Residue frames as qw, qx, qy, qz and C-alpha x, y, z in Angstrom:
[[0.777, -0.419, -0.066, -0.466, -22.19, 9.31, -40.25],
 [0.910, -0.032, -0.350, 0.219, -19.70, 6.48, -39.64],
 [0.406, 0.365, -0.386, 0.743, -17.12, 8.91, -38.28],
 [0.427, -0.513, 0.146, -0.730, -19.67, 10.33, -35.82],
 [0.924, -0.281, -0.162, -0.202, -20.43, 6.82, -34.52],
 [0.786, 0.135, -0.368, 0.477, -16.72, 6.05, -34.13],
 [0.087, 0.496, -0.301, 0.809, -16.24, 9.35, -32.22],
 [0.674, -0.466, 0.033, -0.572, -19.12, 8.48, -29.91],
 [0.957, -0.136, -0.249, 0.055, -17.74, 5.01, -29.27],
 [0.589, 0.290, -0.372, 0.656, -14.29, 6.40, -28.57],
 [0.215, -0.546, 0.203, -0.784, -15.78, 8.95, -26.18],
 [0.856, -0.388, -0.081, -0.331, -17.55, 6.19, -24.28],
 [0.892, 0.049, -0.300, 0.335, -14.37, 4.13, -24.14],
 [0.311, 0.458, -0.324, 0.767, -12.35, 7.15, -22.98],
 [0.455, -0.547, 0.157, -0.685, -14.82, 8.00, -20.23],
 [0.936, -0.232, -0.252, -0.078, -14.78, 4.36, -19.10],
 [0.749, 0.114, -0.350, 0.551, -11.05, 4.49, -18.37],
 [0.010, 0.503, -0.224, 0.835, -11.25, 7.92, -16.76],
 [0.688, -0.475, -0.008, -0.548, -14.03, 6.73, -14.47],
 [0.936, -0.118, -0.299, 0.145, -12.13, 3.54, -13.67],
 [0.497, 0.313, -0.363, 0.723, -9.08, 5.59, -12.74],
 [0.299, -0.529, 0.158, -0.779, -11.19, 7.78, -10.46],
 [0.884, -0.348, -0.132, -0.284, -12.65, 4.71, -8.77],
 [0.833, 0.065, -0.357, 0.418, -9.15, 3.25, -8.30],
 [0.187, 0.443, -0.328, 0.813, -7.96, 6.50, -6.68],
 [0.608, -0.495, 0.082, -0.615, -10.89, 6.30, -4.23],
 [0.956, -0.151, -0.253, 0.001, -10.01, 2.64, -3.50],
 [0.646, 0.284, -0.396, 0.587, -6.39, 3.49, -2.83],
 [0.137, -0.512, 0.318, -0.786, -7.52, 5.82, 0.00],
 [0.829, -0.365, -0.141, -0.399, -9.50, 3.05, 1.67],
 [0.282, -0.582, 0.724, -0.241, -7.75, 1.45, 4.65],
 [0.833, 0.025, 0.507, -0.218, -9.61, -1.81, 4.04],
 [0.779, 0.622, -0.082, -0.007, -8.48, -1.91, 0.39],
 [0.161, 0.766, -0.593, 0.191, -4.92, -1.22, 1.48],
 [0.511, -0.407, 0.702, -0.284, -5.06, -3.98, 4.10],
 [0.846, 0.173, 0.472, -0.177, -6.78, -6.66, 2.04],
 [0.771, 0.626, 0.086, 0.073, -5.49, -6.02, -1.48],
 [0.313, 0.843, -0.378, 0.218, -2.26, -4.02, -1.30],
 [0.261, -0.598, 0.700, -0.290, -0.85, -5.65, 1.83],
 [0.763, -0.085, 0.577, -0.280, -2.65, -8.95, 2.06],
 [0.864, 0.407, 0.297, -0.007, -2.62, -9.94, -1.60],
 [0.564, 0.789, -0.170, 0.174, -0.10, -7.94, -3.55],
 [0.002, -0.749, 0.593, -0.297, 2.56, -8.00, -0.80],
 [0.566, -0.377, 0.669, -0.299, 2.04, -10.87, 1.67],
 [0.911, 0.245, 0.294, -0.152, 0.72, -13.42, -0.86],
 [0.629, 0.711, -0.302, 0.090, 3.61, -12.62, -3.21],
 [0.081, -0.676, 0.676, -0.283, 6.20, -13.01, -0.46],
 [0.756, -0.155, 0.566, -0.291, 4.61, -16.24, 0.68],
 [0.879, 0.456, 0.092, -0.102, 4.67, -17.58, -2.88],
 [0.405, 0.745, -0.502, 0.168, 8.30, -16.69, -3.42],
 [0.361, -0.517, 0.710, -0.313, 9.15, -18.43, -0.14],
 [0.877, 0.092, 0.401, -0.249, 7.27, -21.56, -1.24],
 [0.735, 0.633, -0.239, -0.044, 9.25, -21.74, -4.46],
 [0.189, 0.671, -0.677, 0.238, 12.41, -22.29, -2.45],
 [0.656, -0.317, 0.579, -0.366, 11.08, -25.16, -0.40],
 [0.048, 0.288, -0.926, -0.241, 12.20, -28.64, -1.33],
 [0.315, 0.258, 0.880, -0.247, 8.94, -30.31, -0.36],
 [0.482, 0.646, 0.166, -0.569, 6.98, -28.03, -2.70],
 [0.306, 0.572, -0.628, -0.429, 9.30, -28.94, -5.52],
 [0.130, -0.131, 0.983, -0.026, 9.15, -32.66, -4.64],
 [0.397, 0.429, 0.737, -0.339, 5.35, -32.68, -4.74],
 [0.298, 0.315, 0.625, 0.649, 5.37, -30.90, -8.11],
 [0.041, -0.825, -0.524, 0.208, 3.52, -27.87, -6.74],
 [0.310, -0.370, 0.144, 0.864, 5.87, -25.18, -8.10],
 [0.070, 0.299, 0.587, 0.749, 3.80, -24.59, -11.29],
 [0.271, -0.747, -0.597, -0.105, 0.73, -23.85, -9.11],
 [0.411, -0.667, -0.169, 0.598, 2.72, -21.44, -6.97],
 [0.285, -0.107, 0.383, 0.872, 4.08, -19.72, -10.10],
 [0.054, -0.544, -0.644, -0.535, 0.54, -19.33, -11.47],
 [0.346, -0.798, -0.449, 0.203, -0.50, -17.71, -8.20],
 [0.398, -0.495, 0.084, 0.768, 2.44, -15.32, -8.45],
 [0.175, 0.206, 0.559, 0.783, 1.48, -14.50, -12.04],
 [0.170, -0.737, -0.611, -0.235, -2.06, -13.65, -10.89],
 [0.389, -0.738, -0.203, 0.513, -0.60, -11.27, -8.29],
 [0.331, -0.238, 0.342, 0.847, 1.60, -9.64, -10.94],
 [0.076, 0.441, 0.661, 0.602, -1.32, -9.33, -13.35],
 [0.239, -0.842, -0.482, 0.039, -3.54, -7.56, -10.80],
 [0.407, -0.631, 0.011, 0.661, -0.67, -5.27, -9.85],
 [0.274, 0.006, 0.498, 0.822, -0.02, -4.40, -13.51],
 [0.031, -0.637, -0.658, -0.401, -3.74, -3.77, -14.16],
 [0.316, -0.846, -0.376, 0.209, -4.10, -1.50, -11.13],
 [0.381, -0.749, 0.111, 0.530, -0.85, 0.46, -11.42],
 [0.279, -0.238, 0.579, 0.728, 0.01, 0.38, -15.10],
 [0.132, 0.388, 0.784, 0.467, -3.00, -0.40, -17.34],
 [0.069, -0.825, -0.553, 0.091, -5.67, 1.75, -15.66],
 [0.204, -0.783, -0.003, 0.588, -3.51, 4.86, -15.14],
 [0.289, -0.190, 0.588, 0.731, -1.96, 4.58, -18.60],
 [0.098, 0.465, 0.760, 0.443, -5.24, 4.20, -20.45],
 [0.122, -0.859, -0.438, 0.236, -6.91, 6.91, -18.33],
 [0.275, -0.619, 0.191, 0.711, -3.99, 9.25, -19.07],
 [0.205, 0.059, 0.694, 0.687, -4.28, 8.53, -22.80],
 [0.015, 0.673, 0.721, 0.167, -8.03, 9.09, -22.64],
 [0.183, -0.840, -0.220, 0.462, -7.62, 12.44, -20.87],
 [0.275, -0.397, 0.431, 0.762, -4.96, 13.49, -23.39],
 [0.151, 0.316, 0.775, 0.525, -7.29, 12.51, -26.23],
 [0.056, -0.801, -0.592, 0.068, -10.20, 14.47, -24.71],
 [0.235, -0.775, -0.022, 0.586, -8.01, 17.58, -24.33],
 [0.375, -0.032, 0.553, 0.744, -7.09, 17.61, -28.01]]
């Protein structure tokens, strides 16, 4: 009985990642998503943050840690969208095909 419950939980978890991957693929086709998230946040915000790190006035005011935290948030979202979701969805599909 316990094994059946574990299998059911794993199946739900697997389908979650597969569905998330499908949703991400739909988002990546959206021009608005591309403009707001891919270009506006993941690209432009990152470039702006890197530029701020090199400014003396930002360093003088002690704002570099805040800028670095913003860059980390950009990197985390990028990793989630392009590494975590596809990787876990791929693993889930491979598991389902066994």
